N, C-alpha and C positions, 0 to 999 in steps of 0.2 A: 454551807456554801455561801458565797457572797450573793447579794440580791440578784445580780444578773444571772448567776448560775441557778438560783432557785427558780427564777422566772422561766429560764430556758428549760430546765428539767420538768417543771410542772406543765409547761406548754406541750412539751414532747409527750409526756406520759398521759395527758388528757386528750390529745389530738391524734395520736398514732403516727405523727410525722417521723420521717427518717431524719438522721442527723443533718445531712446535706440540704434537705427540704427546709428544715428549721432555720438553718443558717442563711438561706436565700430569701426567706420570707420578708416582704417589704411592709412598711407601715400601712400602705394602701390596701394590703391583702387582708386586713383584719377589720371586721365590722363590730366595733365595741358597743354599738347601740342595739344590737340584736340579742335576743334571749333564746337559746344560749348564744354566746359570742361566736360568730361565724368566721372561719378562715377560708380564704380562696387559695388553694394550692395550685399555682399555675403549672401548665404542662411542661414549661422549660425547667421547672424545679424537680420534676418527678423522674423516677427511675424508668418508668414505662412510657413517658411522654404523653400521659393523659392527665388533664386537669381534674381536680376533684374538690368537693367541699369537705371541711372538717369543722370541729367545734372545740371550745375550751370549757373546762369545768369552772365553777364559781371560784374555787380556790386558786386555780391558775390565773384567772382574770384579776383577782384581787392583787396577787403578787406582780402580775404583768403591769397593772396600772401604777403600782409603786415604782417599778423599774422605769416605766416610760416617763415618770416625773424627773428622774435623774439621768436618764439615758444621754441627753445632749451634753451634760457636764462631764459624764464618764467618757464620752467619745472625744471631747476636747482634750481631756487629760491623757487619754490613751494615745491620741494622735501625736503628742509631744514626747512620748516615752521611748520610742524605738527609732534609731537611725538606720538600723539594718532592715527593718520591715516597716517602711513608712506607710502610714494610713492617712487618708484624708479625713479632715474633721467633718466632712459632709458624707453621709452614708445613710441611705434611706431604708436600710434593713432594720428589722425589729431588734435583731441581735447582731450588732456590727462587730463581730469578732470571728476568729478562725477556728478551725477544727482543733488546733493545738491548745487554744484557750479553753475550749470545752473539755478536752482530755485532761488538762491540768486541773481544772475545777473538779472533774469527776474523780481523779486520782487523789484528791484531798480526802476522799473516803478512806484511804489507807490509814488515816489517823483515827478512824472510828471503827466500830465493831462491824461495819458493813464491808470491810476489805477482806473478808474470808476468801480463802482459796480452796479449791477442790483438793483434798488430800492426795488423790491419785494423780491428777494431771497438773496440779499447781496453777491452774487457770483461775482467775478471779471469778467468783460466783456471780457477782454483780458487775455488769458492764453497761455501757450506754444503751445497747440494744435491748437490755432488760426492760427499759421503759416501754418499748413497743410490745414486748411480750406481756407486760402488765396490762396495757390497753387491750390487747387481743383477748386476754382472759376475763377482764373486768366487764366489758360491755355485754357479752352474752349472758353473764350472770345477772345483769340488770334487765334482761329481756330483749335486747337488740339481737335480731337474727345474725347468725355467724357470717352469712354472705354480705350483709350490710356492714358489719364490723370490718370485714376484709376489704370491702370497697372503700370505706373511709380511710383505711390504712394504705390504700393504693395497691393492694394485691389483686390486680385485675385478672390474672390468669385463672382464678378460682371462682369467678363470679357467676351467679345464676341470673336468670331473666328477671327475677324480683329486684335485684340490686340495679340492674341496667335500667329498669323502669323508674326506680326511686331516685336514681342519679339526676334525673330531670325534674325532681320534686324535692328541692332542698328543705321545704317547710316540713314535710313528713319526716324526712331524715332528722331534722332538728328536734322534732317531737320525740322520735325514737331515742335519740341521744340523751335528751333531757330526762 
């Protein structure tokens, strides 16, 4: 994947964000000076309308920092490419591109061994939502309680009193994530 695709995929897989949440994330929503790096997912970005914190892995942060170094030049170039879908060269989103751009990068996997399809259904085994599934399975293996993992992912319907208490204590959640 190109740099912006790698940064996007690593941010999604290490934060549990949905595709739409990731695409709406603004530069001001990320605290790069925190350890682990903190993301503020605003309520207007979420499926359930509730704000929540999330975090990024060190690997995701490294690639994100590289992306942010070239992001403005990429945006300037991208704003000149399309007359059908004009974009402004000013965009305060971390990932200033569309769902279509993400899907085009994701489908580049078809050129690799990761484009396997289920032999019965013909559906791709790996799709963008696989990144959320990865996050959902990975954190509990590292000792993060399942309900805290689900809360970070924004699956509010399943949450226990423990997550509801921790939601107001991002420092403890950061320690659990780390």
